[in-house]
N, C-alpha and C positions, 0 to 999 in steps of 0.2 A: 510372670508378669500378666497384667490384665488390661484389656482395652474394652471400652464400651462405646458403641456408636448409637446415636439416638437423635431422631428428628423430634425436637421438643415442641414444634408447632407454636412457637412464640410463647410457650407456657400456657397456651389456651387449651383447656380440656376438650377432647373430641366430641363429647356428648353434652356436657353442661355449659360449654362455651365460656367458662370462667377463666380469667387469667390468674394463675396461681403458681408463681415460680417456686414457692415452698414445696409443692408436690413434686416437681421435677428434682429438686435438691434431695428430697427424702428418698426418691427412687434411686438416684445416683449413689447416695451415701450408703444405701443398703448393699451395694455391690462392691464398694471399696476399690474403684478402678485406679490404675496408674496413668492411664490415658483416657481422655474423654473427647471423642470426635462428635461434635454436636452440629446440627443443622437447624435453620430457621430460628436463630437466636436474635432477638431484637435489641436495638439501642436507640433510645430517644423517640420511639414511635407512639402515636396516640393510642393504638389498640392495646398496648401493654402499659398504659398510663405513664408514658415517657420514661420508663425504667431503663437503667443501664444494666441489662442482664449479663453481659460479659464480665463487667466489674463485680457484680454481686456474686456470681458463681466463683470467680477467682478468689474473692475475699472469703467466702464461706469455706472453701476447700483449702485455704491458705496456700494457693498456688501462685508463684511469681512468674512462671514461664507460660505465657498465654499469647496466642495469636488469634486475631479476629479479622474476618474478611467480610465486608459489606458487599452483598451482591445485588440486592434490591433496595432502591431508595424511594422514600415517600416525600411528601412536602416537608414533613418533620420526621427525621430519623430514617430507619430502615432495618433490614435484617440480613443475616448471612450465616457464615460458618464460623465455628469457634473450636479451637483445639487447645486443650489444657493438658499439661504434662507434669508428672511428679518430679521429673528430672530435667536438667538444663537442656534447652533447645539451642543447638549450636548454629543452626542455619535454618532460615525459613523463606518461603516464597509464596506469592499468591498468583494464580494463573486464571485468566478469564476463560470460561468455557461457553461464552455466548456465541450462538450461531445465527448470523444474519440479524433479523429483527425479533427473534424469539426472546422469551423471558430471560433475563440475565442469570447465568449460572457460574459457579466458580469452584476451584480446587485450592486447597491449602497443602503446601509441602513443608515438611519439617524433618531435620535430622536431629535426633535426640540422643544425648549421652546417657545410656542406661547402664545399670550395674553389669550387664552382660555384653556391653559394647554398643557402638552406634546403631541406631535404628532409623530407617527412613519411613516416615508415616505420611500418607495422603488422606485427607479428609475432603470429601466432595459431595455435591448434591446435583444429580444429573437431571436432564430435561424430561418432558412428558412424551416426546415423539421418539419412535424407535430409531429412525434414521438420524435424528439429532443426537441420541445417546451414543450410537456407534461412531459418529463423527467426534464426539467429545472424548471417548476412550482413545481413539486414534490420535487425536490432537495432543492428549496428555502423553501418550507413549512416545511420540515423536518430539515433544518439547525439550529444548536443550536444558532447561532448568530441572526437569524430571530426569533426564538421561545422565546428568552429571552425578547423580547419587543412586542410580538404579542398580549399581553393583553391590550396594549395601543390602543387608536384610531389609525387606520392604513389605509394608502392609498398606493396602488400599481399602478404606472403609467409608461408609456413608449410606445415603439414600440414593440407590441406583434407579429407582422408578422403573425397574425392569420386571414387569409382570410375567413375561413369558420366558425369562431366564436366557434370552438370546445372546447376552453379552459373554456368556461362558465360552462361546466358540468364536469370539471376535479377536481383536488385537490383544486382549488380555491373555488368551490361550497361546497366541503366537509368540508372546513374550514370556511364556512359561509361568504365568501367574495361575495358581490353583485356587479354585472356589472352595472355601472351607465351610460355608454356611449352606450346606445341602444335605439331604434332599429338601426341596422346597416345602414339603409337607411338615417338616420339623421346624421350619424357620419362618413361619408366617408372622408378619409384624403389623399389617395394616388391613382394615382399620382396627385400632387397638381393642375396641369392645367386642369385636367378632372377627378376628383376623382371617383373611382369605388370601392376601398377597404377600409374597416374600420379597419385599422391596428393599429392605435394609440388608446389606451384604458385606462380606469381608473376603478379600483375595490376598494371597501371600506368595512370595517367591520361595525358591527352594532353600533359602537360608533361615526361614522361620518355621518352627515346629509348633503346630497347634495341638494342645493337649485336651482342650474341651471348649465347646461353644454351646450357648443356649440363649433362648429368648426369655426375657423377664415377663412373666404372666401374672404378676400380683394384682390384687384388686385395685391398689393405688395406681399402678402403672396403666391399667385400663382406663383410668379417669384423667390422668395427668396430661396426656397428649393424644393426638390421633394416631401415633405410631407407638409400638412397643420397643423398648431398648434391646439391643443385641450385645451379648457379653462373649468375649473370646479370651481364653487363657493360652499363653504361648511362651516359648523360649526361643532364643536365637541359636541358630546352628542346626 
C-alpha cells in the first residue's frame, strides 16, 4: 500500500505564486497513492478563486471516502486538512490542536478498512513554535479519540514543521512510534525549489512495516507547491 503526505500550499506554486490545482493533481497521479494526507487545502477562498479543492480532488481521483477539516477560516472560505482513501473509512474524527491564541491547527483521525485489515491514519499540520508542537503531540497522544484506536496499526503523517527533528524524542517515542522518514538529509521537503528542511514526516507503530520511502523531486513538484510530497510504501504487520 502507498501513502502520500503533501502540503499543497492551497495549490499555489512556491515560486511563481500561481494557483494551479492541475499541477498538484498531476504530481499526485504520478505516484498512484492509496491514501492522500494533504494539508493547506482550500474551499471557497478568494486566493484560490473560490474553488472547492476537496471536491475537485475527490472527483478527479474517483474517491468517495473523503474527510475534510477546516482549520483556518477567512471572510470567505478557508483552508485545512484533507484525507482521501482508496478504501472505506469506517470511523473518523477531527481534533483541534490550537494552543491558546496561536494559529488554529488540527488533526484528522480515520480508521480505514484496507485489504490487509483496519488501519488507523492521522493527518495533521503542526504549529510553528517548538513548545507548541510538543504540546500538540502530547495532546493527540492523550486524546481519548486517538487512544480508542491506537491499538490498531497506526500511521501519523503530515507537515510537522519540525526543523530540528526534536519531536522524535517526544511523546511519539514514548508511545513507541518510529520515525520512518530519516535521516533528515534524505527527506528534505521545504522549500520545494531548494529544500533544506525535513518538515514533512511519517511515524508508525510496530504494526506497520515500511518497505520504502522517498521524496518526490520532479520538476513539476518543485513548481506545484512550496513543499515536496513524501511517499511511503508499507504493509500491515
